[in-house]
C-alpha positions in Angstrom: 31.1 27.1 -26.2 30.8 23.8 -24.3 33.3 24.5 -21.4 33.2 27.4 -19.0 35.6 28.5 -16.2 34.3 31.1 -13.9 35.8 32.9 -10.8 33.4 34.1 -8.2 30.2 33.4 -10.1 27.9 36.4 -9.3 24.1 36.0 -8.6 23.3 38.0 -11.7 24.7 35.2 -13.9 23.2 32.2 -12.0 20.1 31.8 -14.1 22.1 32.0 -17.4 24.7 29.5 -16.2 21.9 27.0 -15.2 20.3 27.4 -18.7 23.7 26.9 -20.3 24.3 23.7 -18.4 20.9 22.4 -19.5 21.5 23.2 -23.2 24.0 20.3 -24.1 27.1 18.4 -23.1 28.9 20.8 -20.8 31.8 21.1 -18.4 31.7 24.0 -15.8 34.6 24.9 -13.5 34.0 27.3 -10.7 36.6 28.8 -8.3 35.3 30.7 -5.3 31.8 32.0 -4.9 28.8 30.2 -6.4 25.6 32.0 -7.5 22.6 31.3 -5.3 20.5 30.0 -8.2 23.1 27.5 -9.2 23.5 26.4 -5.5 19.7 25.6 -5.5 19.8 23.9 -8.9 22.6 21.6 -7.7 20.9 21.0 -4.3 23.9 22.2 -2.3 23.2 23.6 1.2 24.6 26.7 2.9 26.4 26.3 6.2 28.2 28.5 8.7 31.9 28.5 9.4 32.9 27.7 13.0 34.5 30.5 15.0 37.6 28.3 15.4 38.4 28.2 11.7 40.7 31.3 11.6 42.9 30.0 14.4 42.8 26.5 13.1 44.1 27.7 9.7 47.5 28.8 11.1 50.4 26.6 11.9 53.1 26.9 14.5 56.6 27.6 13.3 58.6 24.4 12.7 61.4 23.7 15.2 64.6 22.3 13.9 64.4 18.7 12.6 60.6 18.6 12.7 57.5 19.9 10.7 54.4 21.6 11.8 50.9 21.7 10.3 47.6 23.6 10.9 44.7 21.9 12.6 42.5 22.8 9.6 43.1 20.4 6.7 41.7 19.7 3.2 40.9 15.9 3.0 40.0 14.2 -0.3 37.5 11.3 0.0 36.5 8.3 -2.0 34.8 10.2 -4.8 38.0 12.0 -5.6 39.1 8.7 -7.3 37.2 9.9 -10.3 40.1 12.5 -10.7 42.7 10.2 -9.3 42.9 12.4 -6.1 41.8 9.9 -3.5 43.9 10.1 -0.3 45.2 13.6 -0.8 45.6 15.9 2.2 46.6 19.5 2.4 46.9 21.4 5.6 45.8 25.0 5.3 49.4 25.9 6.4 52.5 23.9 7.1 56.2 24.6 7.7 59.4 22.6 7.5 61.8 25.4 8.4 60.8 28.0 10.9 57.8 29.9 9.4 59.2 30.2 6.0 59.4 26.9 3.9 56.8 24.3 3.1 58.9 21.5 1.5 55.8 19.9 0.1 55.5 22.9 -2.2 52.0 24.3 -1.8 50.8 27.7 -0.5 48.5 28.7 2.4 44.8 28.8 2.7 43.6 31.7 4.7 40.2 31.5 6.5 39.1 35.1 5.7 41.6 36.4 3.2 40.3 37.5 -0.2 41.4 35.3 -3.2 43.6 33.0 -1.1 41.0 32.2 1.6 37.8 30.2 1.6 34.8 31.7 -0.2 31.7 30.4 1.7 30.6 27.4 3.7 28.6 24.8 1.7 27.6 21.2 2.0 27.6 19.8 -1.6 26.3 16.5 -0.6 27.1 13.3 -2.6 29.3 15.2 -5.2 31.8 16.3 -2.6 35.4 15.1 -3.3 37.2 17.1 -0.6 36.2 18.5 2.7 37.5 21.0 5.2 38.3 19.3 8.5 39.5 20.7 11.8 41.2 18.2 14.1 39.6 15.4 12.0 36.1 16.8 12.2 34.3 17.7 8.9 33.3 21.3 8.7 32.2 21.9 5.1 32.9 21.0 1.5 36.1 22.2 -0.1 35.9 20.7 -3.6 33.1 19.0 -5.5 32.6 17.1 -8.7 28.8 17.1 -9.3 27.8 15.1 -12.4 24.4 15.7 -14.1 22.9 13.9 -17.0 24.7 15.9 -19.8 27.1 17.9 -17.8 29.6 18.1 -15.0 30.6 20.8 -12.5 33.9 21.0 -10.6 34.0 23.5 -7.8 36.8 24.6 -5.5 36.1 26.8 -2.4 38.7 29.5 -3.2 38.7 32.2 -5.8 42.2 31.1 -6.9 41.2 27.4 -6.8 44.0 25.0 -6.2 46.4 27.0 -8.3 49.1 27.0 -5.7 49.0 23.3 -5.0 49.6 19.8 -6.4 45.8 19.6 -6.4 45.7 21.5 -9.7 46.3 18.1 -11.2 42.6 17.4 -10.5 41.6 20.3 -12.6 43.7 19.0 -15.5 42.2 15.6 -15.2 38.7 17.0 -15.2 39.3 19.0 -18.3 41.2 16.5 -20.3 39.8 13.1 -19.3 36.6 13.2 -17.2 33.7 11.4 -18.9 35.6 11.2 -22.1 33.3 10.3 -25.0 30.3 11.9 -23.3 31.5 15.4 -22.4 33.9 17.8 -24.0 37.6 17.3 -23.2 40.6 19.6 -23.8 44.2 18.8 -24.2 46.6 19.4 -21.3 50.3 19.8 -21.7 52.2 18.2 -18.8 55.5 19.3 -17.3 57.1 15.9 -17.9 58.8 15.5 -21.4 57.5 12.7 -23.6 59.0 9.3 -23.0 59.8 9.9 -19.2 57.6 9.5 -16.1 59.4 12.1 -14.0 61.6 15.2 -14.4 63.9 16.5 -11.7 66.2 19.5 -11.4 68.3 20.4 -8.4 70.7 23.2 -7.5 72.7 24.9 -4.9 71.9 28.6 -4.0 75.3 30.1 -3.3 74.3 32.6 -0.7 77.6 32.9 1.1 80.1 30.7 -0.7 80.6 29.0 -4.1 83.8 26.9 -4.1 82.6 24.7 -1.1 80.0 23.3 -3.6 82.7 21.2 -5.2 82.4 18.2 -2.9 78.7 17.8 -3.6 79.2 18.5 -7.3 81.7 15.5 -7.3 79.1 13.4 -5.7 76.5 14.3 -8.3 78.9 13.5 -11.1 79.4 10.1 -9.6 75.6 9.7 -9.6 75.5 10.9 -13.3 73.1 13.7 -12.2 73.4 17.2 -13.7 74.5 20.0 -11.4 73.4 23.7 -11.1 74.6 26.7 -9.2 72.7 29.9 -8.5 75.2 32.6 -7.6 74.9 36.0 -6.0 77.9 37.8 -7.5 79.0 39.5 -4.3 80.7 36.2 -3.6 82.9 36.7 -6.7 84.9 39.3 -5.1 86.9 36.3 -3.8 88.6 34.9 -6.8 88.7 31.5 -5.1 85.1 31.2 -6.2 85.7 31.7 -10.0 87.2 28.4 -11.1 84.2 26.2 -10.2 81.9 28.3 -12.2 84.0 28.2 -15.4 84.5 24.4 -14.9 80.8 23.8 -14.3 79.8 25.8 -17.4 82.3 23.9 -19.5 81.1 20.6 -18.2 77.5 21.3 -19.2 76.2 22.4 -15.9 74.0 25.4 -15.2 74.9 28.7 -13.7 72.0 31.1 -12.8 71.8 34.6 -11.2 71.0 34.8 -7.6 71.2 38.6 -7.8 74.2 40.8 -7.3 74.0 41.3 -3.5 71.3 38.9 -2.3 69.1 41.8 -1.4 65.8 41.2 0.2 62.9 41.7 -2.2 65.4 42.3 -4.9 66.3 45.7 -3.4 62.8 46.9 -2.7 61.9 48.6 -6.0 62.1 48.2 -9.8 65.3 50.3 -10.2 67.2 48.3 -7.6 66.0 45.0 -8.9 67.1 46.0 -12.4 70.6 46.8 -11.2 70.7 43.5 -9.3 69.7 41.6 -12.4 72.1 43.4 -14.9 75.1 43.5 -12.6 74.9 39.8 -11.7 74.3 38.7 -15.4 77.3 40.7 -16.6 79.7 39.4 -13.9 78.7 35.8 -14.4 79.2 36.1 -18.2 82.6 37.5 -17.6 83.7 34.4 -15.7 81.8 31.6 -17.5 81.7 33.1 -21.1 78.0 32.1 -21.2 74.9 34.3 -21.1 72.7 34.1 -18.0 69.1 33.2 -18.9 67.4 32.5 -15.6 67.4 33.9 -12.1 66.7 32.4 -8.6 65.2 35.0 -6.2 67.1 35.9 -3.0 65.2 34.4 0.0 62.7 33.3 -2.7 61.1 36.7 -2.5 59.6 37.5 -5.9 57.6 40.7 -6.0 56.0 41.8 -9.2 58.4 44.7 -9.9 61.3 42.3 -9.7 59.8 40.1 -12.4 59.5 43.1 -14.7 63.0 44.1 -14.0 64.3 40.6 -14.8 62.3 40.6 -18.1 63.6 44.0 -19.0 67.2 42.9 -18.2 66.9 40.1 -20.8 66.1 37.1 -18.5 63.8 34.3 -19.7 62.5 33.3 -16.4 62.7 33.2 -12.6 62.6 30.6 -9.9 61.1 31.4 -6.5 58.0 30.6 -4.5 57.7 30.5 -0.7 54.7 29.9 1.6 55.7 32.9 3.7 55.4 35.6 1.0 54.3 36.5 -2.6 51.3 34.1 -2.8 50.8 35.0 -6.5 54.1 33.3 -7.3 53.1 30.0 -5.6 52.2 28.2 -8.8 51.4 24.6 -9.3 52.5 24.9 -13.0 55.2 26.9 -14.6 54.6 29.3 -17.3 53.5 32.9 -18.2 52.9 35.3 -15.4 50.0 37.8 -15.3 51.1 41.3 -16.4 54.7 40.2 -17.2 56.0 40.5 -20.8 55.4 37.5 -23.0 58.3 35.0 -23.2 59.1 35.2 -19.5 58.2 32.3 -17.2 58.0 31.6 -13.5 58.6 28.3 -11.8 57.9 27.5 -8.1 60.5 25.4 -6.4 59.9 25.4 -2.7 61.6 22.1 -1.6 64.7 23.0 0.3 67.0 20.1 1.3 68.1 21.8 4.5 69.8 20.0 7.3 67.5 21.6 9.8 64.6 20.1 8.0 65.8 16.5 8.2 63.4 14.8 10.7 64.7 13.7 14.1 62.0 11.0 14.3 61.5 8.2 11.7 63.0 8.5 8.2 65.0 11.8 8.2 64.2 12.2 4.5 60.4 11.4 4.8 59.2 14.9 3.8 61.6 15.2 0.9 60.6 11.8 -0.4 56.8 12.7 -0.1 57.6 15.9 -2.0 58.9 14.0 -4.9 56.1 11.4 -4.7 53.5 14.2 -5.0 55.3 15.7 -8.0 55.6 12.2 -9.5 51.9 11.5 -9.0 50.8 14.9 -10.4 53.1 15.1 -13.4 55.0 18.0 -12.0 58.7 18.9 -12.8 60.3 18.6 -9.3 62.9 21.1 -8.3 64.8 21.0 -5.0 67.7 23.0 -3.6 70.5 23.2 -1.0 73.3 25.6 -0.2 77.1 25.4 -0.2 78.6 25.6 3.3 80.3 28.8 4.4 82.6 29.5 7.3 79.6 31.1 9.1 76.8 28.6 8.4 76.3 24.9 7.6 72.6 25.0 7.1 72.0 22.4 9.8 74.1 19.7 8.3 76.5 17.9 10.7 79.2 17.8 8.0 79.7 17.4 4.3 79.6 13.6 4.4 76.2 13.6 6.0 74.9 16.1 3.5 76.2 14.1 0.6 74.6 10.9 2.0 71.2 12.6 2.2 71.4 13.8 -1.4 72.4 10.4 -2.6 69.5 8.8 -0.6 67.0 11.2 -2.2 68.3 10.5 -5.7 68.0 6.7 -4.9 64.5 7.1 -3.8 63.6 9.0 -7.0 65.2 6.2 -9.1 63.3 3.6 -7.2 59.9 5.4 -7.4 60.1 6.4 -11.1 60.6 3.9 -14.0 62.3 6.4 -16.3 63.2 9.6 -14.5 64.9 12.5 -16.4 67.4 14.5 -14.4 68.0 18.0 -15.9 70.2 20.9 -15.0 68.3 24.0 -14.1 68.8 25.8 -17.5 67.6 22.7 -19.5 64.6 22.3 -17.2 63.6 25.9 -17.5 64.1 26.0 -21.2 61.8 23.0 -21.6 59.2 24.7 -19.4 59.6 27.8 -21.5 58.9 25.9 -24.7 55.9 24.3 -23.0 54.6 27.7 -22.2 55.0 28.8 -25.8 53.1 25.8 -27.3 49.7 26.4 -28.5 46.6 24.2 -29.0 44.1 25.6 -31.5 40.4 24.6 -31.3 39.3 23.7 -34.8 36.3 22.0 -36.2 36.7 18.4 -35.7 39.5 18.5 -33.2 42.5 20.4 -31.7 45.5 21.3 -33.7 48.9 21.4 -32.0 51.5 24.1 -32.5 54.8 23.4 -30.7 58.5 23.3 -31.1 61.3 20.9 -30.0 63.4 21.8 -27.0 67.2 21.4 -27.1 68.4 20.1 -23.7 70.1 17.3 -21.9 73.1 17.4 -24.2 72.1 16.6 -27.7 68.7 15.2 -26.9 65.6 16.8 -28.2 62.8 16.9 -25.6 59.3 16.7 -26.7 56.2 18.0 -24.9 53.6 15.5 -23.6 50.0 16.1 -24.4 47.1 14.3 -22.6 43.7 14.1 -24.1 40.7 11.8 -23.4 42.8 9.4 -21.3 45.6 9.1 -23.8 49.1 10.6 -23.8 51.3 11.3 -26.8 54.2 13.5 -28.0 53.0 16.9 -29.0 53.7 17.3 -32.7 53.2 20.5 -34.8 50.2 20.3 -37.1 48.8 17.1 -35.7 45.0 17.2 -34.9 43.8 15.5 -31.8 40.3 14.0 -32.1 
C-alpha cells in the first residue's frame, strides 16, 4: 500500500503513519484532525482560533440583485500552483438569493460544527497552500502540501475535506499527477466526456407553470442547445400544460420529475416521499410516453429518506444541493451516495439563474459566468436552472425578453470560454454521470486496468469517459492498462 487516505487521524496511529511515510514512496491524504506525532514530524505548529471566527464564518442574507459573503475566507497562495489551485478563494459562507442559494456551487464551512467545520488551528509553515483569513488577515492554515524526500502529504482542515467544493479538484490533481515518476499516482475519471473541454446542462424547474417555458425553449432551439423541464405534476391538472411535455420528449428534450406536489423535504418522511416519486413518474409517463429516470428535489431539499424512496421507486438519480440544507448532498462530484442502493447517483446543481440574482452593479451575469469558469477550470459538469413564469411570480425577471437575453448571454460566455463545449439535456448528462460512477479501475501488478462502458447520449453520439493519469488524459477503454 503506497497511498493512504485518513479522516481524523487519531494520536494512537501517529507513530505508525510516520513509519509508513518513511518506508518508501508514499502519498498521504488527511482530512480533519492530525495526530500529534505527525504534527511534530512535519514541524507544524499548534495555534489558537480567534474568538471572532464563529461570527466571521457566517454571511448576511443576500438582498435582491446582490451577493453577500462571510468575512472568513479560504485563500489559496502561490504554492497552490503545484495543484493548479493558485488564486482560488472560498468564503466560509456566501449567498446569491436570500439565505438559500450560493450560485458558485459550494457548501458552508462552520467554525465549530463537527465534520463540516474546522478541525484545529495549525501553522503548517512553508507547505501551506491555503490559509484561513478574516477580513484579509491570516489566521491559520487551511490546506497544506508538504513534500518530503520520498513522500508527500496533502492535508485539509475539515473532516470532510473539500468534498463540497470546486477545491476537490486539488485532491484529484494530487492523486493523479503530483510528482509523477517519483511518487505513486492513481487514475481519476473526470466529469467531462472525452474530446470536449466542458459539459453543460440546464433546465427549468416547473414549480408553478409549464407552458410558459415555451418562449425560452424556442430561444434554446435557436441556439442549438438542448432543453430540459423538471415538472411537479400538480401543474398537470391544467391540461394546457400537457402539450409542451409531449412535444419536448418527441424533440429529444428531457422531462424529469419535480415530485407530485412540490412538498418540502419530499413530504417529511419515506412513505410520503415514495408516494411523491411514484405518482409523479406515473403521471409524466402517461403524457410523454417515456419513463422517468431522474428527479429534481423540490426546493433542492434532499434528505436521506427521500433518496431511498426515489431509488425504491425505480429512479436512477437525483439532482439537488443547496448551501442552506442537507450538507451531505453538497457534492463536488456526482456519483454513488453513502447508504443508498447501488446504481443510484446524486448530482449537485446549485446555480440558479434567477432574476433576483442578477447583479445591479457591474456585469449583471458576473456570478453566473464565474460559476461556469470554476466548473470549466475544475473539469466539473456544469448544471444551472431557471423557472417558467407563472401568473403569481416572475422570479425577479423584468419580462420574458430580459430573461431570454440573459440566457443567451450566458450561453455566449460559455462558448467563448470553452474551445469545444458539450451541451446536454439533463437526462443525457445524468446518464453519462451514472456510467462514470459505474466505471471501475482495477489496481494490477504493473498498472491499472480500466473497466468501463460507452454511454448513449446526445442523439446517436457515444460519449466516452475521460481518464487522467500522470499528467496525461485519454479516453477510458475497457481492458486497457494504464502504466
